[in-house]
C-alpha positions as CSV (number, residue, x, y, z in Angstrom):
1,X,95.6,204.2,76.5
2,X,93.2,204.1,79.4
3,X,90.3,204.8,77.0
4,X,91.3,201.8,74.8
5,X,91.7,199.6,77.9
6,X,88.2,200.7,79.0
7,X,86.8,199.6,75.7
8,X,88.1,196.0,76.0
9,X,85.9,193.2,77.2
10,X,86.2,192.0,80.8
11,X,87.8,188.8,79.6
12,X,90.6,190.6,77.9
13,X,91.1,192.9,80.8
14,X,91.5,189.8,83.1
15,X,94.0,188.2,80.6
16,X,96.0,191.4,80.2
17,X,96.1,192.0,83.9
18,X,97.2,188.4,84.5
19,X,100.0,188.6,81.9
20,X,101.2,191.9,83.3
21,X,101.1,190.6,86.9
22,X,103.0,187.4,85.9
23,X,105.5,189.4,84.0
24,X,106.2,191.8,86.8
25,X,106.4,188.9,89.3
26,X,108.8,187.0,87.1
27,X,110.9,190.0,86.4
28,X,111.3,190.8,90.1
29,X,111.9,187.1,90.8
30,X,114.4,186.8,88.0
31,X,116.2,190.0,89.1
32,X,116.4,188.6,92.7
33,X,117.6,185.2,91.5
34,X,120.1,186.7,89.1
35,X,121.4,189.0,91.8
36,X,121.7,186.2,94.3
37,X,123.4,183.9,91.7
38,X,125.9,186.7,90.7
39,X,126.7,187.2,94.4
40,X,127.1,183.5,94.9
41,X,129.3,183.2,91.8
42,X,131.4,186.1,92.8
43,X,131.8,184.6,96.3
44,X,132.6,181.2,94.8
45,X,135.1,182.7,92.4
46,X,136.7,184.6,95.2
47,X,136.8,181.5,97.4
48,X,138.3,179.5,94.5
49,X,141.1,182.0,93.7
50,X,141.8,182.4,97.5
51,X,142.0,178.6,97.7
52,X,144.3,178.6,94.7
53,X,146.5,181.2,96.4
54,X,146.7,179.2,99.6
55,X,147.5,176.0,97.6
56,X,150.2,177.9,95.7
57,X,151.8,179.1,99.0
58,X,151.7,175.6,100.3
59,X,153.3,174.1,97.2
60,X,155.8,177.0,97.0
61,X,156.8,176.4,100.6
62,X,157.0,172.7,100.0
63,X,159.3,173.2,97.1
64,X,161.4,175.6,99.1
65,X,161.4,173.1,102.0
66,X,162.6,170.3,99.7
67,X,165.4,172.5,98.4
68,X,166.4,173.4,102.0
69,X,166.4,169.7,103.0
70,X,168.4,168.5,100.0
71,X,170.9,171.4,100.4
72,X,171.2,170.8,104.1
73,X,171.8,167.0,103.6
74,X,174.4,167.7,101.0
75,X,176.2,170.3,103.1
76,X,176.6,167.7,105.9
77,X,177.7,164.8,103.7
78,X,181.3,163.7,104.5
79,X,182.2,163.3,100.8
80,X,181.1,166.9,100.1
81,X,182.9,168.3,103.1
82,X,186.1,166.3,102.3
83,X,186.0,167.5,98.7
84,X,185.5,171.1,99.8
85,X,188.5,170.9,102.1
86,X,190.8,170.2,99.3
87,X,190.0,173.6,97.6
88,X,190.6,171.8,94.3
89,X,188.1,172.8,91.7
90,X,188.4,169.5,89.8
91,X,187.9,167.4,92.9
92,X,184.9,169.6,93.8
93,X,183.4,169.3,90.3
94,X,183.8,165.6,90.2
95,X,182.2,165.1,93.6
96,X,179.4,167.5,92.7
97,X,178.8,165.6,89.5
98,X,178.6,162.3,91.3
99,X,176.2,163.7,93.9
100,X,174.1,165.4,91.1
101,X,173.6,162.0,89.4
102,X,172.0,160.8,92.6
103,X,169.7,163.8,93.3
104,X,168.9,165.0,89.8
105,X,165.3,163.7,90.1
106,X,164.7,165.9,93.1
107,X,166.0,169.4,92.2
108,X,166.4,171.4,89.0
109,X,169.8,172.9,89.1
110,X,172.8,172.7,91.4
111,X,175.8,175.0,91.9
112,X,178.9,175.2,94.0
113,X,180.4,178.6,94.6
114,X,183.0,180.2,96.7
115,X,182.0,182.6,99.5
116,X,182.0,185.4,97.0
117,X,179.6,183.9,94.6
118,X,182.1,182.7,92.0
119,X,180.8,179.5,90.4
120,X,183.0,176.4,90.9
121,X,180.6,173.8,89.6
122,X,177.4,174.2,87.7
123,X,175.1,171.3,87.0
124,X,171.4,170.7,85.9
125,X,171.1,173.8,83.8
126,X,173.0,176.0,86.2
127,X,175.4,176.9,83.4
128,X,172.8,179.5,82.2
129,X,173.5,181.5,85.4
130,X,177.0,182.3,84.3
131,X,180.3,182.2,86.3
132,X,179.1,184.5,89.1
133,X,176.1,184.3,91.4
134,X,175.4,187.6,93.1
135,X,172.7,186.0,95.2
136,X,175.4,184.3,97.3
137,X,176.7,187.7,98.4
138,X,173.1,188.9,99.1
139,X,172.5,185.8,101.3
140,X,175.7,186.0,103.2
141,X,174.3,188.3,105.8
142,X,172.1,185.4,107.0
143,X,175.0,182.9,107.2
144,X,175.3,180.3,108.7
145,X,171.5,180.0,108.2
146,X,170.1,178.9,104.9
147,X,168.5,181.6,102.8
148,X,165.5,181.1,100.3
149,X,164.4,183.5,97.7
150,X,164.0,184.3,94.0
151,X,166.9,185.2,91.8
152,X,166.6,187.2,88.6
153,X,169.7,186.7,86.5
154,X,170.3,186.8,82.7
155,X,166.5,187.7,82.3
156,X,165.4,184.4,83.9
157,X,163.7,183.9,87.3
158,X,164.8,181.2,89.6
159,X,163.7,180.0,93.0
160,X,166.9,179.1,95.0
161,X,168.2,178.0,98.4
162,X,171.6,179.2,99.4
163,X,173.3,176.9,101.9
164,X,176.8,177.7,103.4
165,X,179.2,174.8,104.0
166,X,181.4,175.2,107.1
167,X,184.4,173.1,108.3
168,X,186.7,173.5,111.2
169,X,188.5,176.4,109.5
170,X,185.3,178.3,108.8
171,X,183.3,178.9,105.6
172,X,184.7,177.0,102.7
173,X,182.0,177.0,99.9
174,X,178.3,177.6,99.2
175,X,175.7,175.3,97.7
176,X,173.0,176.9,95.5
177,X,170.1,174.6,94.7
178,X,167.0,175.7,92.8
179,X,165.0,175.6,89.6
180,X,164.0,177.8,86.7
181,X,160.5,179.4,86.9
182,X,159.2,178.7,83.4
183,X,156.0,177.6,81.7
184,X,156.4,174.1,82.9
185,X,156.4,175.2,86.5
186,X,153.3,177.4,85.9
187,X,151.5,174.5,84.2
188,X,152.3,172.2,87.1
189,X,150.9,174.8,89.6
190,X,147.8,175.2,87.5
191,X,147.2,171.5,87.6
192,X,147.8,171.2,91.3
193,X,145.8,174.3,92.4
194,X,142.3,173.9,91.0
195,X,142.8,175.0,87.4
196,X,143.7,178.6,88.2
197,X,146.0,180.3,85.7
198,X,149.4,181.7,86.8
199,X,151.5,184.6,85.5
200,X,155.0,185.2,86.8
201,X,156.4,188.7,86.4
202,X,160.0,189.8,86.8
203,X,160.3,193.6,87.1
204,X,156.9,193.8,85.4
205,X,157.9,191.6,82.5
206,X,156.2,188.2,82.0
207,X,158.6,185.3,82.3
208,X,156.1,182.4,82.6
209,X,152.4,182.1,82.1
210,X,149.6,179.6,81.5
211,X,147.7,182.1,79.4
212,X,148.2,183.3,75.8
213,X,150.7,186.1,75.2
214,X,148.1,188.8,74.5
215,X,146.2,188.2,77.7
216,X,149.4,187.8,79.7
217,X,150.7,191.2,78.3
218,X,147.4,192.9,79.2
219,X,147.4,191.5,82.7
220,X,151.0,192.5,83.2
221,X,150.2,196.0,82.1
222,X,147.2,196.2,84.4
223,X,147.7,198.3,87.6
224,X,146.5,196.2,90.5
225,X,145.1,198.5,93.1
226,X,146.2,196.3,96.1
227,X,147.5,192.9,96.9
228,X,143.9,191.7,97.4
229,X,141.4,190.4,94.8
230,X,141.0,192.6,91.8
231,X,138.8,192.4,88.7
232,X,140.8,193.0,85.4
233,X,139.5,193.2,81.9
234,X,141.8,191.7,79.3
235,X,140.5,191.6,75.7
236,X,136.9,190.5,75.7
237,X,137.1,188.6,79.0
238,X,137.2,189.6,82.6
239,X,139.4,188.0,85.2
240,X,139.6,187.8,88.9
241,X,143.3,188.4,89.8
242,X,145.2,188.1,93.1
243,X,148.9,189.1,93.2
244,X,151.7,188.3,95.5
245,X,155.3,189.7,95.4
246,X,158.3,187.4,94.8
247,X,161.2,188.4,97.1
248,X,164.9,188.0,96.6
249,X,167.5,186.9,99.2
250,X,167.4,190.2,101.0
251,X,163.6,190.3,101.1
252,X,163.2,193.0,98.4
253,X,160.6,192.5,95.6
254,X,162.1,191.1,92.5
255,X,158.9,190.0,90.7
256,X,155.3,189.2,91.2
257,X,153.1,186.2,90.8
258,X,149.5,186.7,89.5
259,X,146.9,184.0,90.2
260,X,144.1,184.4,87.6
261,X,140.6,183.0,87.4
262,X,138.4,183.7,84.3
263,X,134.8,184.9,84.5
264,X,134.0,182.9,81.4
265,X,132.5,180.0,83.2
266,X,130.5,182.3,85.4
267,X,129.3,184.2,82.3
268,X,128.3,181.0,80.6
269,X,126.4,179.9,83.7
270,X,124.7,183.3,83.9
271,X,123.7,183.1,80.2
272,X,122.2,179.6,80.8
273,X,120.4,181.0,83.8
274,X,119.0,183.9,81.8
275,X,117.9,181.5,79.0
276,X,116.2,179.3,81.7
277,X,114.5,182.4,83.2
278,X,113.2,183.5,79.7
279,X,111.9,180.0,79.0
280,X,110.3,179.9,82.4
281,X,108.7,183.3,81.9
282,X,107.3,182.3,78.5
283,X,106.0,179.0,79.9
284,X,104.5,180.8,83.0
285,X,102.9,183.5,80.7
286,X,101.4,180.8,78.5
287,X,100.2,178.7,81.4
288,X,98.9,181.8,83.2
289,X,97.0,183.0,80.1
290,X,95.5,179.6,79.4
291,X,94.5,179.1,83.1
292,X,93.2,182.6,83.3
293,X,91.2,182.2,80.1
294,X,89.3,179.1,81.2
295,X,88.9,180.4,84.8
296,X,87.7,183.8,83.5
297,X,85.3,182.1,81.1
298,X,83.7,180.2,84.0
299,X,83.5,183.3,86.1
300,X,82.2,185.6,83.3
301,X,79.6,183.2,82.0
302,X,77.1,184.2,84.8
303,X,78.1,187.8,84.3
304,X,77.2,187.4,80.6
305,X,73.8,185.9,81.6
306,X,73.2,188.9,83.8
307,X,74.1,191.2,81.0
308,X,71.7,189.5,78.6
309,X,69.0,189.5,81.2
310,X,69.5,193.2,82.0
311,X,69.3,194.0,78.2
312,X,66.0,192.1,78.0
313,X,64.7,194.0,81.1
314,X,65.7,197.2,79.3
315,X,63.5,196.1,76.4
316,X,60.6,195.7,79.0
317,X,60.7,191.9,78.9
318,X,60.1,191.7,82.6
319,X,59.5,188.0,82.6
320,X,63.2,187.4,82.2
321,X,65.0,185.3,84.8
322,X,68.7,184.4,85.3
323,X,69.6,180.7,85.8
324,X,70.6,180.3,89.5
325,X,73.8,178.3,90.0
326,X,75.8,178.0,93.1
327,X,75.9,179.9,96.4
328,X,78.9,182.1,95.8
329,X,78.8,185.8,95.2
330,X,77.7,185.4,91.5
331,X,75.0,183.0,92.5
332,X,73.6,185.4,95.2
333,X,73.8,188.2,92.6
334,X,71.7,186.1,90.1
335,X,69.2,185.4,92.9
336,X,69.0,189.1,93.8
337,X,68.6,190.0,90.1
338,X,65.6,187.6,89.8
339,X,64.0,189.0,92.9
340,X,64.6,192.5,91.4
341,X,63.0,191.5,88.1
342,X,59.9,190.1,89.8
343,X,59.7,193.3,91.9
344,X,60.0,195.5,88.8
345,X,57.3,193.4,87.1
346,X,55.0,193.7,90.1
347,X,55.7,197.4,90.5
348,X,55.0,198.0,86.8
349,X,51.7,196.1,86.9
350,X,50.7,198.1,90.0
351,X,51.8,201.3,88.3
352,X,49.8,200.5,85.2
353,X,46.8,199.7,87.2
354,X,47.1,202.9,89.2
355,X,47.8,204.9,86.1
356,X,44.7,203.5,84.4
357,X,42.6,204.5,87.4
358,X,44.2,207.9,87.5
359,X,43.7,208.3,83.7
360,X,40.0,207.4,84.0
361,X,39.6,209.9,86.9
362,X,41.4,212.7,85.0
363,X,39.5,211.9,81.8
364,X,36.2,211.8,83.6
365,X,37.0,215.1,85.3
366,X,38.0,216.7,82.1
367,X,34.9,215.4,80.3
368,X,32.6,216.7,83.0
369,X,34.4,220.0,83.1
370,X,34.5,220.5,79.3
371,X,30.9,219.2,78.7
372,X,29.4,221.3,81.5
373,X,29.5,224.6,79.6
374,X,28.2,223.5,76.2
375,X,25.5,221.3,77.8
376,X,24.5,224.3,80.0
377,X,24.2,226.4,76.8
378,X,22.1,223.7,75.0
379,X,19.9,223.2,78.1
380,X,19.4,226.9,78.7
381,X,18.6,227.6,75.0
382,X,16.2,224.8,74.8
383,X,14.5,225.9,78.0
384,X,14.1,229.5,76.7
385,X,12.7,228.2,73.4
386,X,10.1,226.1,75.3
387,X,9.1,228.6,78.0
388,X,8.8,231.9,76.1
389,X,7.7,233.4,72.9
390,X,10.7,234.5,71.1
391,X,11.2,236.5,68.0
392,X,12.7,235.0,64.9
393,X,16.0,236.7,65.4
394,X,16.2,235.4,69.0
395,X,15.3,231.9,67.8
396,X,18.1,232.0,65.3
397,X,20.6,233.2,67.9
398,X,19.6,230.4,70.3
399,X,19.7,227.8,67.5
400,X,23.2,229.0,66.6
401,X,24.3,228.7,70.2
402,X,22.8,225.2,70.4
403,X,24.6,224.3,67.2
404,X,28.0,225.6,68.3
405,X,27.6,223.8,71.7
406,X,26.6,220.6,70.0
407,X,29.6,220.9,67.6
408,X,31.9,221.4,70.6
409,X,30.5,218.3,72.2
410,X,30.9,216.4,68.9
411,X,34.6,217.5,68.6
412,X,35.3,216.5,72.2
413,X,33.8,213.1,71.7
414,X,35.7,212.7,68.5
415,X,39.0,213.4,70.4
416,X,38.0,210.7,72.9
417,X,37.5,208.3,70.0
418,X,40.9,209.1,68.6
419,X,42.5,208.5,72.0
420,X,41.0,205.0,72.3
421,X,41.7,203.9,68.7
422,X,43.9,205.0,65.9
423,X,42.1,205.7,62.6
424,X,44.0,205.2,59.3
425,X,41.5,206.0,56.5
426,X,42.9,205.9,53.0
427,X,44.9,209.0,52.0
428,X,44.2,211.2,49.0
429,X,46.3,213.8,47.2
430,X,45.4,217.2,48.7
431,X,46.6,220.7,48.0
432,X,48.3,221.8,51.2
433,X,47.1,225.4,50.9
434,X,43.5,224.2,50.8
435,X,43.9,222.1,54.0
436,X,45.7,224.8,55.9
437,X,43.1,227.4,54.7
438,X,40.2,225.3,55.8
439,X,41.7,224.9,59.2
440,X,42.3,228.7,59.5
441,X,38.7,229.4,58.4
442,X,37.4,227.3,61.3
443,X,39.5,229.4,63.7
444,X,38.9,232.7,61.9
445,X,36.2,233.9,64.3
446,X,38.3,233.2,67.4
447,X,41.3,234.8,65.8
448,X,39.4,237.9,64.8
449,X,37.9,238.2,68.3
450,X,41.4,238.1,69.8
451,X,42.9,240.4,67.2
452,X,45.2,237.7,65.8
453,X,46.0,237.7,62.1
454,X,46.8,234.5,60.2
455,X,49.1,234.6,57.2
456,X,49.3,231.6,54.9
457,X,52.4,231.5,52.8
458,X,52.0,228.2,51.0
459,X,52.2,227.8,47.3
460,X,49.2,226.6,45.4
461,X,51.0,223.7,43.7
462,X,52.2,222.1,46.9
463,X,50.4,218.8,47.5
464,X,50.8,215.6,49.5
465,X,48.8,212.4,50.2
466,X,46.9,212.7,53.5
467,X,43.7,212.1,55.3
468,X,42.2,215.6,54.8
469,X,39.9,215.7,57.8
470,X,42.5,214.5,60.3
471,X,45.2,216.9,58.9
472,X,42.7,219.8,59.1
473,X,42.2,219.0,62.8
474,X,46.1,219.1,63.2
475,X,46.3,222.6,61.8
476,X,43.1,223.7,63.6
477,X,44.7,222.6,66.9
478,X,48.0,224.4,66.2
479,X,46.2,227.6,65.1
480,X,43.7,227.4,68.0
481,X,46.5,226.9,70.6
482,X,48.4,229.9,69.1
483,X,45.2,232.1,69.2
484,X,44.4,231.1,72.8
485,X,47.9,232.2,74.1
486,X,47.6,235.6,72.4
487,X,44.4,237.1,73.8
488,X,45.7,240.6,73.2
489,X,46.5,240.1,69.5
490,X,49.4,238.8,67.5
491,X,50.4,237.2,64.3
492,X,50.4,233.5,63.1
493,X,52.5,232.7,60.0
494,X,52.1,229.3,58.2
495,X,54.7,228.6,55.5
496,X,55.9,225.5,53.6
497,X,58.8,224.3,51.5
498,X,60.0,221.1,49.9
499,X,62.5,219.1,51.9
500,X,63.7,216.3,49.7
501,X,60.9,213.7,49.4
502,X,58.8,215.5,52.0
503,X,56.9,218.8,52.6
504,X,58.1,220.8,55.6
505,X,55.4,223.1,57.1
506,X,56.2,225.8,59.7
507,X,53.6,227.2,62.0
508,X,55.0,230.2,63.9
509,X,53.4,232.8,66.3
510,X,54.4,235.9,68.1
511,X,53.0,234.7,71.5
512,X,54.8,234.2,74.8
513,X,56.4,231.0,73.7
514,X,56.3,227.5,75.3
515,X,56.8,227.4,79.1
516,X,60.0,225.6,80.1
517,X,58.1,223.4,82.6
518,X,56.1,221.7,79.8
519,X,58.6,221.8,76.9
520,X,59.9,218.3,77.5
521,X,56.4,216.8,77.9
522,X,54.7,218.9,75.3
523,X,53.3,216.0,73.3
524,X,52.2,213.8,76.2
525,X,48.4,213.3,76.8
526,X,46.7,215.6,79.4
527,X,49.5,218.2,79.4
528,X,48.1,221.7,79.2
529,X,49.4,225.2,80.1
530,X,47.4,228.4,80.2
531,X,44.4,227.0,78.4
532,X,40.9,227.5,79.7
533,X,39.3,224.5,77.8
534,X,40.4,221.2,76.4
535,X,41.6,217.8,77.5
536,X,45.3,218.4,76.9
537,X,45.1,215.8,74.1
538,X,45.4,218.2,71.1
539,X,49.1,218.1,70.5
540,X,49.4,214.4,71.4
541,X,46.7,213.5,68.9
542,X,48.1,215.9,66.3
543,X,51.6,214.3,66.5
544,X,50.1,210.8,66.3
545,X,48.1,211.9,63.2
546,X,51.3,213.1,61.5
547,X,53.2,209.9,62.6
548,X,50.4,207.9,61.0
549,X,51.1,209.8,57.8
550,X,54.8,208.7,57.9
551,X,56.0,212.2,59.1
552,X,56.6,213.9,62.4
553,X,55.6,217.0,64.4
554,X,58.0,218.8,66.8
555,X,58.6,222.2,68.4
556,X,61.6,224.4,67.7
557,X,63.5,224.4,71.0
558,X,65.7,227.4,69.9
559,X,62.8,229.8,69.8
560,X,63.0,232.4,72.5
561,X,60.1,234.8,71.5
562,X,57.0,233.0,70.4
563,X,56.6,229.4,69.4
564,X,57.4,227.5,66.2
565,X,56.1,224.1,65.2
566,X,57.4,222.0,62.3
567,X,55.2,219.5,60.5
568,X,56.9,217.1,58.1
569,X,54.7,215.0,55.6
570,X,56.2,212.7,53.0
571,X,55.2,213.5,49.4
572,X,55.0,209.8,48.5
573,X,52.8,208.7,51.4
574,X,53.6,206.5,54.3
575,X,57.0,204.9,54.0
């Protein structure tokens, strides 16, 4: 992955880095915002349900207070007390019916019982409670005070106020006022307490609810851990639930009310928030990439100019300059690059000038050194021929020495000519064995004197187009170098083979090999090692000759004992 990233252009690296940075930043921001929103929603939901609970308590107490007030007023009415004194049930029913017609808009049901809870008169739906009301007996311990509580009777749940009626002779009857806790009551509570849902349970069984039956049943079956706020899962939804017990006349739990708030609205808001965050992320990524692209293009344009200029400098185009724009870091870098380019150009010109002077000095020294011996031989031989009377054999020997010295000077001068200009005379088809044999014959005397044998293993039918004279000097140079490094004898083997469309010649000796210090610079001019004579131009000129023929000359670097040179010459001429 890192290798692939490293192969990308700088522009793509900037764009990818920008997109990753924006993504990470938005993910962290989105996580923080979502966490804060969830906390806020949870707090708001808790506050809402707590507010609904407080509103419920207030409404419940207000309803109980209304029942207390109505019952207390009734118990003190003279008509009621007079009717109760008669102990006549018909009179009591008639009076109760007359009073009920006046207060029926205020309360739900109205009963008159004796002190033991036996029902004397039952109005406003109180008939469903039957002929006996045990709640009166439960509330009697609080007499003469009123008692408020929930009554579970005949499977129905009621909120009731028990009010005793006293006259001079003591307790006569009891008034029981209240209403049935049903769906209508739950719906009214929901409307008056902020749209929270209500579930009334009696002994764990739902008796009234604003939710559907399945959800109500699951909430009723849920085990609330405490009387505080609890999260309950019912079906596919989650609810925040707060419960409170419903107590009877003696204060014992007879049921429970659950105030429920759904997480659906919070979930919808969270889904909307996530959609907005995703849209914001996409928009930010797009905007960041577009902005980064144009900004990176402006930043990278000078860098591209520097890259192009550096490539031109690498091609030795030292006149190259980078347009200077601005005074920022890139502008200063361009100015520094231009200064560097001018410095390189000046240094190169100075180096060339000094190299030329050094080359002239080295060439002159080599020429003087290499010409001194043959000129001394010519001068001495000529002087002996002029000053003394010599025999015919002596004259021939001196003439031969003068001839060899003159030939040496001629060869040296020819090498100098080849250094100064490259000759490319027309090539002719030559038999390779004849060219190699002619070169070996020239070096035969030196090889014989050093005890070196030369073996030519080249077939007679091998031929290639070449400049015979120049190629003879190539092989003369290779054989002569091998002979010179083997003064105590050795063997030189020259073989050839076809290599596709070329002829591959191998020149191998059994000498000490090529010194490591000159191996890498073997074909450079003026490089010599262990030679008594020569300008150090032989291998350089030989390789140039082979290159001019469309081939190449190189040394085998894997040879450990001796040296091996390869000459490759195309069979179809220069390509």
